[in-house]
C-alpha positions in Angstrom: -98.4 86.2 -68.7 -98.9 85.4 -72.3 -100.6 82.1 -73.1 -98.4 79.4 -74.5 -99.9 78.9 -78.0 -98.5 75.3 -78.0 -101.0 74.3 -75.3 -104.5 73.5 -76.6 -107.9 73.5 -74.8 -108.2 71.2 -71.8 -109.8 67.9 -72.6 -108.8 65.7 -69.6 -108.9 66.5 -65.9 -106.6 64.4 -63.7 -108.2 64.3 -60.3 -107.0 63.1 -56.9 -109.1 63.2 -53.7 -109.0 62.5 -50.0 -112.3 61.3 -48.4 -113.1 60.4 -44.9 -114.6 56.9 -45.3 -115.9 54.3 -47.7 -119.6 54.8 -47.3 -120.7 57.2 -50.0 -123.7 58.4 -48.1 -121.7 59.4 -45.0 -118.1 60.1 -46.3 -116.9 63.7 -46.7 -114.5 65.2 -49.2 -111.4 66.5 -47.4 -109.1 67.4 -50.3 -109.2 67.6 -54.0 -106.7 68.5 -56.7 -107.3 68.9 -60.5 -104.6 69.0 -63.2 -106.0 69.5 -66.7 -104.2 68.5 -69.9 -105.1 68.9 -73.6 -105.7 66.2 -76.1 -101.9 66.0 -76.9 -101.0 65.6 -73.3 -99.7 69.1 -72.5 -100.5 70.4 -69.0 -103.0 73.4 -69.2 -103.5 74.3 -65.5 -103.9 72.9 -62.0 -106.0 73.7 -59.0 -106.5 72.3 -55.5 -108.4 72.9 -52.3 -108.3 71.6 -48.7 -111.8 71.5 -47.4 -111.4 70.6 -43.8 -107.8 70.9 -42.4 -108.5 70.5 -38.7 -109.6 74.1 -38.0 -110.3 77.0 -40.4 -111.6 75.3 -43.6 -113.1 76.1 -47.0 -116.7 75.0 -47.5 -117.4 72.9 -50.6 -120.2 75.4 -51.4 -117.6 78.1 -51.7 -115.6 76.2 -54.4 -118.5 74.4 -56.2 -118.6 77.0 -59.0 -114.9 76.7 -59.4 -115.2 72.9 -59.6 -117.8 73.3 -62.3 -115.4 75.5 -64.3 -112.6 72.9 -63.9 -114.6 69.7 -64.5 -117.6 70.5 -66.7 -117.2 68.8 -70.1 -113.9 67.3 -69.0 -113.0 63.6 -69.2 -112.4 62.9 -65.5 -109.3 60.7 -65.0 -108.1 59.2 -61.7 -105.6 56.4 -61.1 -108.1 54.4 -59.0 -110.4 57.1 -57.6 -113.9 56.1 -58.5 -115.0 56.1 -54.9 -113.6 59.7 -54.4 -115.4 60.9 -57.5 -118.7 59.4 -56.3 -118.2 61.0 -52.9 -117.7 64.4 -54.7 -121.0 63.8 -56.6 -122.8 63.0 -53.4 -121.4 66.1 -51.7 -122.5 68.4 -54.5 -125.9 66.7 -54.7 -126.3 67.5 -51.0 -125.7 71.1 -51.9 -128.5 71.1 -54.6 -126.5 70.3 -57.7 -128.0 67.9 -60.2 -125.0 66.6 -62.1 -125.0 64.6 -65.3 -123.3 61.3 -65.7 -119.5 61.7 -65.3 -117.4 60.6 -68.2 -114.5 59.0 -66.4 -111.7 56.4 -66.7 -108.8 55.3 -64.7 -105.1 55.1 -65.6 -105.0 51.8 -63.6 -107.3 50.2 -66.2 -105.5 51.8 -69.1 -102.2 50.5 -67.8 -103.2 47.0 -68.8 -103.2 48.2 -72.4 -100.1 50.5 -72.3 -98.0 48.7 -69.6 -99.1 45.1 -69.9 -96.0 43.5 -68.2 -96.3 45.1 -64.8 -96.7 42.9 -61.7 -97.8 45.8 -59.5 -100.0 48.7 -60.7 -100.0 51.3 -58.0 -99.6 54.8 -59.2 -95.9 54.8 -58.3 -95.3 51.5 -60.1 -97.0 52.8 -63.3 -95.1 56.1 -63.2 -91.8 54.3 -62.8 -92.5 52.0 -65.7 -93.6 54.9 -67.9 -90.8 57.3 -66.9 -93.0 59.8 -65.1 -91.7 61.7 -62.1 -93.7 61.0 -58.9 -93.0 62.7 -55.6 -93.9 61.1 -52.3 -94.2 57.5 -53.2 -97.9 57.1 -52.5 -100.4 57.6 -49.7 -99.9 58.6 -46.9 -96.6 60.1 -47.9 -97.8 62.2 -50.8 -100.5 64.9 -51.3 -103.4 64.9 -53.7 -101.6 67.6 -55.7 -98.6 65.3 -56.3 -100.9 62.4 -57.2 -102.9 64.5 -59.6 -99.7 65.7 -61.3 -98.4 62.1 -61.5 -101.8 60.9 -62.9 -101.7 63.7 -65.5 -98.1 62.8 -66.4 -99.0 59.2 -66.8 -102.1 60.1 -68.9 -99.9 62.3 -71.1 -97.6 59.3 -71.8 -100.7 57.2 -72.7 -102.1 59.9 -75.0 -98.7 60.1 -76.7 -98.8 56.3 -77.1 -95.9 55.4 -74.8 -93.6 52.7 -76.3 -95.5 52.8 -79.7 -98.5 51.0 -78.3 -101.7 51.6 -80.4 -104.2 54.1 -78.9 -106.7 52.8 -76.5 -110.2 53.5 -78.0 -111.6 54.4 -74.5 -109.0 57.1 -74.1 -110.4 58.9 -77.2 -114.0 58.2 -76.7 -114.2 59.4 -73.1 -113.6 63.0 -74.2 -116.5 62.8 -76.6 -118.9 61.5 -73.9 -117.7 64.3 -71.6 -118.5 67.0 -74.1 -122.1 65.8 -74.6 -123.1 66.3 -70.9 -122.1 69.7 -69.5 -122.7 70.6 -65.9 -125.6 72.9 -64.9 -124.7 76.6 -64.3 -125.6 76.2 -60.6 -127.6 74.3 -58.0 -131.2 73.6 -58.9 -132.6 73.4 -55.4 -131.9 74.4 -51.8 -129.0 72.8 -50.0 -129.8 70.3 -47.4 -128.9 70.7 -43.7 -125.1 70.6 -43.1 -123.8 67.2 -42.2 -121.3 66.6 -39.4 -117.7 65.8 -40.1 -116.7 62.4 -38.8 -114.2 62.2 -36.0 -110.7 61.2 -36.3 -110.1 57.6 -37.5 -108.5 55.2 -35.2 -105.4 53.1 -36.1 -105.7 50.7 -38.9 -105.9 46.9 -38.4 -102.7 46.1 -40.2 -99.2 46.0 -38.6 -97.3 43.3 -40.6 -99.4 42.9 -43.8 -99.3 46.4 -45.2 -97.4 47.7 -48.2 -95.7 45.1 -50.3 -97.6 42.0 -49.0 -100.9 43.6 -50.0 -99.6 44.6 -53.4 -98.2 41.1 -53.9 -101.5 39.5 -53.0 -103.3 41.8 -55.5 -100.9 40.9 -58.3 -101.4 37.2 -57.6 -105.2 37.1 -58.1 -106.4 40.3 -59.8 -107.1 41.0 -63.5 -108.2 44.1 -65.4 -111.8 43.7 -64.1 -110.9 43.3 -60.4 -107.6 45.1 -59.9 -109.2 48.4 -59.1 -111.5 47.0 -56.6 -108.8 45.1 -54.8 -106.6 48.1 -54.8 -109.3 50.1 -53.1 -109.7 47.3 -50.5 -105.9 47.3 -49.9 -105.6 51.1 -49.6 -108.5 51.4 -47.2 -107.2 48.5 -45.1 -103.8 50.2 -44.9 -105.0 53.7 -44.1 -107.6 52.6 -41.5 -110.8 53.4 -43.4 -111.7 49.8 -43.8 -112.3 48.0 -40.5 -114.8 45.3 -39.4 -117.1 48.2 -38.3 -117.0 50.0 -41.7 -116.8 46.9 -43.9 -120.5 47.1 -44.9 -119.6 50.3 -46.8 -117.8 48.1 -49.4 -121.2 47.5 -50.9 -121.2 51.1 -52.1 -118.0 50.5 -54.0 -118.9 47.3 -55.8 -121.2 48.9 -58.5 -118.5 51.5 -59.2 -116.2 48.6 -60.4 -119.1 46.7 -62.2 -119.0 43.9 -59.7 -121.9 41.9 -58.3 -121.9 41.2 -54.6 -121.1 37.6 -55.3 -118.2 38.5 -57.6 -116.9 41.0 -55.1 -117.1 38.4 -52.3 -115.3 35.8 -54.4 -112.4 38.1 -55.3 -112.0 39.2 -51.7 -111.7 35.6 -50.6 -109.0 34.9 -53.3 -107.2 38.0 -52.2 -107.3 36.9 -48.5 -106.2 33.3 -49.4 -103.2 34.9 -51.2 -102.3 36.9 -48.1 -102.4 33.7 -46.0 -100.2 31.7 -48.3 -97.7 34.6 -48.5 -97.5 34.6 -44.7 -96.8 30.9 -44.8 -94.2 31.2 -47.5 -92.5 34.0 -45.4 -92.7 32.1 -42.1 -94.8 34.9 -40.7 -97.7 33.2 -39.1 -96.8 33.6 -35.5 -99.5 34.5 -33.0 -99.6 38.2 -33.7 -99.6 37.7 -37.4 -102.5 35.1 -37.1 -104.5 37.6 -35.0 -104.0 40.2 -37.7 -105.1 37.8 -40.4 -108.2 37.0 -38.3 -109.0 40.7 -38.2 -108.6 41.0 -41.9 -110.8 37.9 -42.4 -113.5 39.4 -40.2 -113.3 42.6 -42.3 -113.4 41.0 -45.7 -116.2 38.5 -44.8 -113.9 35.4 -44.8 -114.1 32.6 -42.3 -111.4 32.3 -39.7 -110.8 28.7 -40.7 -109.2 30.2 -43.9 -106.3 31.2 -41.7 -105.7 28.0 -39.7 -106.4 25.3 -42.2 -103.7 26.3 -44.7 -101.2 26.7 -41.9 -101.9 23.3 -40.6 -101.7 21.7 -44.0 -98.5 23.5 -45.1 -96.3 23.3 -42.1 -94.4 20.2 -41.2 -94.1 19.6 -37.5 -96.8 20.0 -34.9 -96.2 21.0 -31.3 -97.4 18.0 -29.2 -99.7 18.3 -26.2 -97.9 16.8 -23.3 -100.7 15.9 -20.9 -103.9 14.0 -21.5 -107.2 15.6 -20.4 -107.1 13.2 -17.5 -103.8 14.7 -16.4 -101.7 11.5 -17.2 -98.6 11.8 -19.3 -98.9 10.4 -22.8 -96.8 7.3 -23.6 -94.0 7.3 -26.1 -94.1 5.4 -29.4 -90.5 4.1 -29.2 -89.1 6.2 -32.0 -85.4 7.0 -31.7 -85.5 10.3 -33.6 -85.7 13.9 -32.5 -89.2 14.9 -31.5 -91.0 18.1 -32.5 -90.6 19.3 -28.9 -86.8 18.7 -29.0 -86.6 20.6 -32.3 -88.5 23.4 -30.8 -86.3 23.5 -27.7 -83.2 23.6 -30.0 -84.7 26.4 -31.9 -85.4 28.4 -28.8 -81.8 27.8 -27.6 -80.5 29.1 -30.9 -82.4 32.3 -30.9 -85.3 31.4 -33.2 -88.6 33.1 -32.5 -91.1 30.2 -32.3 -93.3 31.1 -29.3 -96.3 32.2 -31.4 -96.3 29.5 -34.0 -98.8 26.6 -34.2 -96.3 24.3 -35.9 -92.6 24.6 -36.6 -91.9 26.5 -39.8 -89.9 24.8 -42.6 -87.0 27.2 -42.1 -86.5 26.0 -38.5 -86.8 22.4 -39.5 -84.2 22.9 -42.2 -81.9 24.7 -39.8 -82.2 21.8 -37.3 -81.4 19.3 -40.1 -78.4 21.3 -41.2 -77.1 21.6 -37.6 -77.4 17.8 -37.0 -76.1 16.7 -40.4 -78.8 14.1 -41.0 -82.5 14.8 -42.0 -85.0 14.2 -39.2 -87.9 11.8 -39.5 -91.0 14.0 -40.2 -93.4 11.1 -40.5 -96.7 12.0 -38.7 -97.2 9.3 -36.1 -99.0 10.3 -32.9 -98.1 14.0 -32.7 -99.2 14.0 -29.1 -96.1 12.0 -28.0 -93.8 13.9 -25.6 -90.7 12.3 -24.2 -88.4 10.8 -26.9 -84.7 10.0 -26.6 -82.2 11.9 -28.6 -80.5 9.9 -31.3 -77.2 8.2 -30.3 -75.3 10.1 -33.0 -76.4 13.4 -31.3 -75.2 12.3 -27.9 -71.6 11.6 -28.9 -70.7 14.2 -31.6 -67.1 14.3 -32.8 -65.2 17.2 -31.2 -64.0 18.5 -34.6 -67.6 18.9 -35.9 -68.6 22.6 -35.4 -72.4 22.0 -35.7 -72.1 19.3 -33.1 -70.4 21.6 -30.7 -73.1 24.2 -31.3 -75.7 21.6 -30.6 -74.0 20.6 -27.3 -73.9 24.3 -26.3 -77.6 24.7 -27.2 -78.4 21.7 -25.0 -76.5 23.2 -22.1 -78.4 26.4 -22.5 -81.7 24.4 -22.2 -80.9 23.2 -18.6 -83.2 25.8 -16.9 -86.2 24.3 -18.7 -85.3 20.6 -18.2 -86.9 18.3 -15.6 -85.1 15.5 -13.7 -84.8 12.1 -15.4 -86.9 9.2 -14.2 -85.7 7.1 -11.3 -86.6 3.7 -12.8 -83.3 3.0 -14.5 -84.0 -0.6 -15.2 -86.7 -0.2 -17.8 -86.5 3.4 -18.9 -85.2 3.8 -22.5 -84.6 7.5 -21.8 -82.2 6.8 -19.0 -79.8 9.6 -18.4 -81.4 11.9 -21.0 -82.9 15.1 -19.6 -86.6 15.5 -20.6 -88.1 18.8 -21.6 -90.6 20.5 -19.3 -93.2 21.0 -22.1 -95.7 22.8 -20.1 -93.4 25.8 -19.9 -92.9 25.8 -23.7 -96.5 25.3 -24.7 -98.0 28.3 -26.6 -101.6 28.9 -25.4 -104.2 29.1 -28.3 -105.1 32.8 -27.6 -108.0 34.2 -29.6 -108.8 31.1 -31.6 -110.9 28.2 -30.3 -110.0 26.1 -33.3 -106.3 25.8 -32.4 
C-alpha cells in the first residue's frame, strides 16, 4: 500500500498498558498498545501485544526489539500511565536493556490546560469533552488498544489546539527531549533469571464506593499536581490491585508523581474524608458501607475514627441504648415528643432500611416529620432514654388525614415487636401506650469497637 504523503514522521507514541500490581519491582507487564502520531496529530501506525493471556503467551524478550523501534526517540504519552511505563522500564532492565530517561507526559495533566472546566478527568471524560470517540468506557470494559487510540485522538486535538487554546509548551518540548536520548540497539548485559508471574488477583475491596463516588471524591480535592496520583489510587482500588496487603507498593508510585511521602499521605487523607462525607450526604453509611470505608481507611493509611466521627457529628438522631450495664431499665426524662426509637420503629414499619445505621439519617427524620405534620424535637438530651409516650396529636389523628392513617397502619404493623404495657396504671405516664422492645431493634456494633 502506498504511503499517505499527508502523514509525517511519528513524533508521539500514545501508550496504554496493563500491569499485574503496583509494586514496580514485582509487577509484570501483561499487555501493551502503542499508537504513534506525527507532530500535526495524524495517526501514523499502531501496534499491540498480549504478553501473558492465561496460556500460550509472547515473551517480552521476543518483542523488545519491536518496542525499541516503536518507542525510541518518541515522546511517550499516556493518559495516566506513569506506573505502567515504569513497570515496562523495569521489565526491560531485567532483560539487560539500559534505557535512557523517558521523555513522557500525560494527557490528564495537559487536560488542565486544554479542558480547564472539567469536573472529572478520566480518559472517557476528556474524550467526551474534546469530541474524541472512545470505545468501551474505561477499564475494565475496554482494551489497551482502545485506550491507546483514545489517548492518541485526545493528543491530536491538543496538538491541533482544541477550542483555540494556546499551545502547551510542554507538548512541544517533550518531542525535543525524546530526540536527544535514543534507545540502545540491544541489551548490554545478560538477562536475569526469569521471574514468576503473580497468581490471579482476588476480588477488590469495593462494593458500593466504586465508579462515580471515587471520581467525585477526586474532583473534590485534587489539583493538577495530585489528580494523577489520586486517579491511580482510585483505579487500583477499583480493580483490586490496591488492598491493605499491597498498599506499601504505593511508595513506588509517589516519586512518579513528584510527591513526597508526607504530601501523598495528606492527599490520600483528604480523598478519604471526601469519600466519607459523600457517603453521609447520600445516606449510605449503613453497616456494610461503614465496613467498606474501614477497609479503604486501612488501605490508605487513615484512622478508622475518620469514618465514625463525621457520621456521629453529621447525623441528627442517635439510637438509644435501652439497658444500663447493671441490667436496669433507664428512666425517662418526661418529654412528650417522639423518641429516636419510635422514629426508628416507624421507619422500619414503612420499609426504610435502617438496620445498619449508627444514627437515623436526615432523610428518615424528614420523612417522619412530613408524615406527622409537625417537626419533631431533635434536642439532644439524654440519648440513652428509652420509653417515651407518643404525642397526644399522634394518638387521635383526624380520619381525613392520609398521613395520619398511614401512621396508624404503621403502628399496627409494629405489634409483633411491642411489649406489654406496665401494670401500675396509677402513676405511669405511658399508660395504655405500647412500648417498643428495643433489644430486638438494636444493631450490634459489628467490627468497630468505637461504636
